C-alpha positions as CSV (number, residue, x, y, z in Angstrom):
1,X,-11.0,-25.4,-18.1
2,X,-13.7,-22.7,-17.8
3,X,-14.0,-20.1,-20.5
4,X,-13.0,-17.3,-18.1
5,X,-9.8,-19.2,-17.1
6,X,-8.9,-19.8,-20.7
7,X,-9.3,-16.1,-21.5
8,X,-7.2,-15.1,-18.5
9,X,-4.5,-17.6,-19.5
10,X,-4.4,-16.3,-23.1
11,X,-4.3,-12.7,-21.9
12,X,-1.4,-13.5,-19.5
13,X,0.5,-15.3,-22.3
14,X,0.1,-12.3,-24.5
15,X,1.3,-9.9,-21.8
16,X,4.4,-12.0,-21.3
17,X,5.4,-11.4,-24.9
18,X,5.2,-7.6,-24.5
19,X,8.8,-6.2,-24.2
20,X,7.9,-3.5,-21.8
21,X,8.9,-4.3,-18.2
22,X,6.0,-2.4,-16.6
23,X,3.6,-4.6,-18.7
24,X,5.4,-7.9,-18.6
25,X,5.8,-7.7,-14.8
26,X,2.1,-7.8,-14.4
27,X,2.3,-11.6,-14.8
28,X,6.0,-12.3,-14.3
29,X,7.2,-10.2,-11.4
30,X,9.6,-11.9,-8.9
31,X,10.0,-9.9,-5.7
32,X,13.2,-10.2,-3.6
33,X,11.2,-11.3,-0.5
34,X,9.7,-14.5,-2.0
35,X,6.8,-15.6,-4.2
36,X,4.6,-12.9,-5.8
37,X,1.0,-12.9,-4.8
38,X,-1.1,-11.4,-7.6
39,X,-3.9,-10.2,-5.4
40,X,-1.5,-8.2,-3.3
41,X,-0.5,-6.3,-6.4
42,X,-4.2,-5.9,-6.9
43,X,-4.5,-4.3,-3.5
44,X,-1.8,-1.8,-4.5
45,X,-3.9,-1.1,-7.6
46,X,-7.0,-0.6,-5.6
47,X,-5.2,1.7,-3.2
48,X,-3.8,4.0,-5.9
49,X,-7.2,4.1,-7.6
50,X,-8.8,5.4,-4.4
51,X,-6.1,8.1,-4.1
52,X,-6.5,9.3,-7.7
53,X,-10.3,9.1,-7.5
54,X,-10.2,11.2,-4.3
55,X,-8.0,13.9,-5.8
56,X,-10.1,14.1,-9.0
57,X,-13.5,13.4,-7.3
58,X,-14.0,10.5,-9.7
59,X,-17.1,8.5,-8.8
60,X,-17.7,11.0,-6.0
61,X,-14.7,9.7,-4.0
62,X,-13.5,13.1,-2.8
63,X,-12.2,13.0,0.8
64,X,-11.5,9.2,0.6
65,X,-7.8,9.3,-0.4
66,X,-6.5,8.6,3.1
67,X,-8.0,5.1,2.9
68,X,-5.8,4.3,-0.1
69,X,-2.7,5.5,1.7
70,X,-3.6,3.4,4.8
71,X,-4.0,0.4,2.6
72,X,-0.5,1.1,1.2
73,X,0.9,1.5,4.7
74,X,-0.6,-1.8,6.0
75,X,0.4,-3.7,2.9
76,X,4.0,-2.4,3.0
77,X,4.3,-3.5,6.7
78,X,2.7,-6.9,6.0
79,X,5.0,-7.7,3.1
80,X,8.2,-6.5,4.8
81,X,7.4,-8.4,8.0
82,X,6.4,-11.7,6.3
83,X,10.0,-13.1,5.7
84,X,10.8,-12.4,9.4
85,X,7.5,-14.0,10.6
86,X,8.3,-17.1,8.5
87,X,12.0,-17.2,9.7
88,X,12.4,-15.5,13.1
89,X,16.2,-16.1,13.1
90,X,16.6,-14.0,10.0
91,X,16.6,-10.7,12.0
92,X,19.9,-11.8,13.7
93,X,21.7,-12.0,10.4
94,X,23.6,-8.7,9.9
95,X,24.2,-9.3,6.2
96,X,20.4,-9.8,5.8
97,X,19.8,-6.4,7.6
98,X,22.2,-4.7,5.2
99,X,20.3,-6.2,2.3
100,X,17.0,-5.1,3.8
101,X,18.1,-1.4,4.1
102,X,19.8,-1.5,0.7
103,X,16.5,-2.8,-0.9
104,X,14.4,-0.1,0.9
105,X,16.7,2.6,-0.4
106,X,16.6,1.3,-4.0
107,X,12.9,0.9,-3.8
108,X,11.9,4.3,-2.7
109,X,14.6,7.0,-3.2
110,X,15.4,6.8,-7.0
111,X,11.7,7.3,-8.1
112,X,11.1,9.8,-5.3
113,X,14.1,12.0,-6.1
114,X,13.2,11.9,-9.8
115,X,9.7,13.0,-9.0
116,X,11.0,15.9,-6.9
117,X,13.3,17.0,-9.7
118,X,10.4,16.9,-12.2
119,X,8.1,18.8,-9.8
120,X,10.9,21.5,-9.2
121,X,11.2,21.9,-13.0
122,X,7.5,22.2,-13.5
123,X,7.1,24.8,-10.8
124,X,10.4,26.6,-11.3
125,X,11.3,25.8,-7.7
126,X,14.5,26.9,-6.1
127,X,17.5,24.8,-5.2
128,X,16.5,25.2,-1.6
129,X,13.2,23.4,-2.5
130,X,15.2,20.5,-3.9
131,X,17.5,20.3,-0.9
132,X,14.7,20.4,1.6
133,X,12.9,17.5,-0.1
134,X,16.1,15.5,-0.8
135,X,17.0,15.7,2.9
136,X,13.3,15.2,4.1
137,X,13.1,18.6,5.8
138,X,10.0,19.2,3.8
139,X,7.3,17.1,2.1
140,X,5.0,19.0,-0.2
141,X,1.6,17.6,-1.1
142,X,1.4,13.8,-1.6
143,X,5.1,13.5,-0.7
144,X,4.1,13.5,3.0
145,X,3.9,9.7,2.9
146,X,7.6,9.3,2.1
147,X,9.0,10.3,5.6
148,X,6.3,8.1,7.1
149,X,7.5,5.1,5.1
150,X,11.2,5.8,5.8
151,X,10.8,6.1,9.5
152,X,8.8,2.8,9.6
153,X,11.7,1.1,7.6
154,X,14.1,2.2,10.4
155,X,11.8,0.9,13.1
156,X,10.9,-2.5,11.5
157,X,14.1,-4.4,12.6
158,X,13.6,-3.7,16.3
159,X,9.9,-4.4,16.0
160,X,10.4,-7.8,14.3
161,X,13.1,-8.6,16.9
162,X,10.4,-8.7,19.5
163,X,9.2,-12.0,18.2
164,X,12.3,-14.1,18.8
165,X,13.9,-12.1,21.6
166,X,11.0,-10.9,23.7
167,X,8.0,-13.1,22.9
168,X,10.2,-16.3,22.5
169,X,8.7,-17.0,19.0
170,X,5.2,-17.4,20.5
171,X,2.9,-16.2,17.8
172,X,-0.1,-15.5,20.0
173,X,2.1,-13.3,22.3
174,X,3.7,-11.5,19.3
175,X,0.3,-10.8,17.7
176,X,-1.1,-9.5,21.0
177,X,2.0,-7.4,21.7
178,X,1.9,-5.8,18.3
179,X,-1.8,-5.2,18.6
180,X,-1.2,-3.4,21.9
181,X,1.6,-1.3,20.4
182,X,-0.7,-0.4,17.5
183,X,-3.5,0.6,19.8
184,X,-1.2,2.7,22.0
185,X,0.3,4.4,18.9
186,X,-3.1,5.2,17.5
187,X,-4.2,6.8,20.8
188,X,-1.1,8.5,22.2
189,X,1.4,8.9,19.3
190,X,0.3,12.3,18.3
191,X,2.2,15.1,16.5
192,X,3.3,16.4,19.9
193,X,5.3,13.2,20.4
194,X,6.7,12.5,16.9
195,X,6.0,15.0,14.1
196,X,6.9,14.4,10.5
197,X,6.9,17.0,7.7
198,X,4.0,17.0,5.2
199,X,1.7,19.5,3.4
200,X,3.4,22.5,5.0
201,X,2.6,21.3,8.6
202,X,3.8,18.8,11.2
203,X,2.0,15.4,10.9
204,X,1.6,12.6,13.4
205,X,3.5,9.4,12.6
206,X,1.0,6.6,11.5
207,X,2.9,3.9,13.3
208,X,-0.3,2.2,14.5
209,X,-1.4,1.3,10.9
210,X,2.1,0.0,10.0
211,X,2.2,-2.2,13.2
212,X,-1.4,-3.5,12.4
213,X,-0.1,-4.8,9.1
214,X,2.8,-6.4,11.0
215,X,0.4,-8.2,13.4
216,X,-1.6,-9.6,10.5
217,X,1.7,-10.9,8.9
218,X,2.4,-12.9,12.0
219,X,-1.2,-14.1,12.1
220,X,-0.7,-15.4,8.5
221,X,2.3,-17.6,9.7
222,X,0.9,-18.8,13.0
223,X,0.5,-22.6,12.8
224,X,-2.6,-22.8,14.9
225,X,-4.4,-20.2,12.8
226,X,-3.2,-21.8,9.6
227,X,-4.8,-25.1,10.7
228,X,-8.0,-23.4,11.6
229,X,-8.2,-21.4,8.3
230,X,-7.6,-24.6,6.3
231,X,-11.1,-25.7,7.3
232,X,-13.4,-25.2,4.3
233,X,-16.2,-23.5,6.3
234,X,-13.9,-21.1,8.0
235,X,-12.1,-20.3,4.7
236,X,-15.4,-19.5,3.0
237,X,-16.5,-17.4,6.0
238,X,-13.2,-15.4,5.8
239,X,-13.7,-14.9,2.1
240,X,-17.2,-13.5,2.6
241,X,-15.8,-11.2,5.3
242,X,-13.1,-10.1,2.9
243,X,-15.7,-9.2,0.3
244,X,-17.6,-7.1,2.9
245,X,-14.4,-5.3,4.0
246,X,-13.5,-4.6,0.3
247,X,-17.0,-3.1,-0.3
248,X,-16.8,-1.0,2.9
249,X,-13.3,0.3,2.1
250,X,-14.5,1.5,-1.3
251,X,-18.0,2.7,-0.5
252,X,-17.3,4.3,2.9
253,X,-16.4,7.5,1.1
254,X,-18.1,10.6,2.6
255,X,-20.6,10.9,-0.3
256,X,-21.8,7.3,0.0
257,X,-21.6,7.1,3.8
258,X,-23.7,10.2,4.3
259,X,-26.4,8.9,2.0
260,X,-26.3,5.5,3.7
261,X,-26.7,7.3,7.1
262,X,-29.6,9.3,5.7
263,X,-31.3,6.1,4.7
264,X,-30.4,4.1,7.8
265,X,-29.7,6.5,10.8
266,X,-28.5,3.6,12.9
267,X,-25.3,3.6,10.7
268,X,-24.5,7.1,12.0
269,X,-24.9,6.0,15.6
270,X,-22.6,3.0,14.9
271,X,-20.1,5.2,13.2
272,X,-20.0,7.6,16.1
273,X,-19.8,4.9,18.8
274,X,-17.6,2.3,17.0
275,X,-15.5,4.7,15.0
276,X,-16.2,2.9,11.7
277,X,-14.6,5.6,9.6
278,X,-11.7,6.4,12.0
279,X,-8.0,5.8,11.1
280,X,-7.9,3.0,13.7
281,X,-10.8,1.1,12.1
282,X,-9.5,1.6,8.6
283,X,-6.1,0.3,9.6
284,X,-7.6,-2.9,11.1
285,X,-9.8,-3.4,8.1
286,X,-6.9,-2.9,5.7
287,X,-4.8,-5.5,7.6
288,X,-7.8,-7.9,7.7
289,X,-8.3,-7.6,3.9
290,X,-4.7,-8.3,3.3
291,X,-4.8,-11.3,5.6
292,X,-7.9,-12.7,3.9
293,X,-6.3,-12.4,0.5
294,X,-3.2,-14.1,1.7
295,X,-4.9,-17.1,3.4
296,X,-8.0,-17.7,1.2
297,X,-6.5,-19.1,-1.9
298,X,-9.7,-19.9,-3.8
299,X,-12.0,-17.2,-2.6
300,X,-13.7,-14.4,-4.6
301,X,-11.9,-11.7,-2.7
302,X,-8.6,-12.9,-4.1
303,X,-10.1,-13.4,-7.6
304,X,-11.3,-9.9,-7.7
305,X,-8.1,-8.3,-6.5
306,X,-6.0,-10.6,-8.7
307,X,-7.7,-9.3,-11.9
308,X,-5.3,-8.1,-14.6
309,X,-6.4,-4.4,-14.6
310,X,-5.8,-4.0,-10.8
311,X,-2.5,-5.9,-11.0
312,X,-1.4,-3.7,-13.9
313,X,-2.0,-0.6,-11.8
314,X,-0.4,-2.3,-8.8
315,X,2.9,-3.0,-10.5
316,X,3.4,0.7,-11.2
317,X,1.4,2.0,-8.2
318,X,4.4,3.9,-6.6
319,X,5.0,6.0,-9.8
320,X,1.3,6.4,-10.3
321,X,1.1,7.8,-6.8
322,X,4.1,10.1,-7.2
323,X,3.1,11.6,-10.5
324,X,-0.7,11.7,-10.7
325,X,-1.1,15.1,-9.1
326,X,1.5,16.6,-11.4
327,X,-0.3,15.1,-14.4
328,X,-3.6,16.4,-13.2
329,X,-2.5,19.9,-12.3
330,X,0.3,20.7,-14.7
331,X,-0.9,19.4,-18.1
332,X,-3.8,21.7,-18.5
333,X,-6.7,19.3,-18.2
334,X,-8.8,21.9,-16.4
335,X,-8.1,24.4,-19.2
336,X,-9.6,21.9,-21.6
337,X,-12.8,21.9,-19.5
338,X,-12.1,18.7,-17.5
339,X,-13.2,19.7,-14.0
340,X,-13.4,17.3,-11.0
341,X,-15.3,14.2,-11.8
342,X,-15.2,11.0,-13.8
343,X,-13.7,12.5,-17.0
344,X,-10.8,14.1,-15.1
345,X,-10.3,10.9,-13.2
346,X,-10.2,8.8,-16.4
347,X,-7.8,11.1,-18.3
348,X,-5.6,11.6,-15.3
349,X,-5.4,7.8,-14.7
350,X,-4.8,7.0,-18.4
351,X,-2.0,9.6,-18.9
352,X,-0.4,8.9,-15.5
353,X,-0.4,5.2,-16.2
354,X,1.7,5.8,-19.4
355,X,4.1,8.0,-17.4
356,X,4.3,5.5,-14.6
357,X,5.1,2.7,-17.0
358,X,8.1,4.7,-18.3
359,X,9.3,5.6,-14.8
360,X,8.9,2.0,-13.6
361,X,10.7,0.5,-16.6
362,X,13.6,3.1,-16.7
363,X,14.1,3.9,-13.0
364,X,12.2,1.8,-10.5
365,X,12.8,-1.7,-11.9
366,X,16.5,-1.2,-12.8
367,X,17.3,0.0,-9.3
368,X,15.3,-2.8,-7.7
369,X,17.1,-5.4,-9.8
370,X,20.6,-4.1,-8.8
371,X,22.7,-6.8,-7.2
372,X,25.2,-6.1,-4.5
373,X,28.9,-6.4,-5.4
374,X,30.7,-9.5,-4.3
375,X,31.7,-9.1,-0.6
376,X,29.3,-6.2,0.0
377,X,25.7,-6.2,1.1
């Protein structure tokens, strides 16, 4: 066994002995939807890193937080769709649907409601502020993503029902149909059609990015594609493609992209004509990265994203996302002279990680592990 593998095995064995759920689950998490894939937790970790770096301007990532959110959206759709792509008949089981909605409620609402209460206490907000957020009539700051997720959860069952009932379980037709829905949503589903609360304004519903993640979930289960991807040369090609996508998602931040365009003006022309930094492009690239990680078992893309630090952040990524702004803005870091930049990023990440471990261990995980009563959902 190589030295790096031995070191990783010893580190994981040590982590398993730590009696803190947020730490132990880095190597022993068992999701309700099937086997856990470490690299997908790593994608969550990468996504939340991009969001926190954008809000603190760590490593000059200001203005790049939306990419992290779109990664979250695509990954959420991919993982939720995967069981239905593997077993098309599952959508017709009413008991399974009740379980699905119960899991979604337990996954999102307890931590979200706790974050809203903490935010209200820190800002001395009124009871009206609490009620508006509890009932999703308002979504201040980073909470704009919650109505987006909840609406997608409601739409996922009819969307996955297209595979068995409309496309007759034909994967090629399902993937093409979902791709068409995603394209139409990205073009025409504006805030004038469906508007969700967020940041004090009405925001468009990002259905196109969610549906893109769904399309890649069906692609991961398509038998013809699976046989093709099993060929070593194609698997290696996909892995290299995944590495390039990973680099682009990280270094397409405005600061780096502007300097790349200054050095190579052709990039600016490509960006204008191909929309390289558009929401549509980032949605497709996010889904493609997730697909590569899922199907390329031995590639470098998976190895990088399955690293323990990224997985550790990924396990508590939801709480990290919910609380990092409160940690940055309410604990006086700027009063201590920590302005936007790497120092503020590092301190915000470190403190918020400790907070997120507590929230995950005491709120998120207990609710996720709740079992329905006998005879209920």
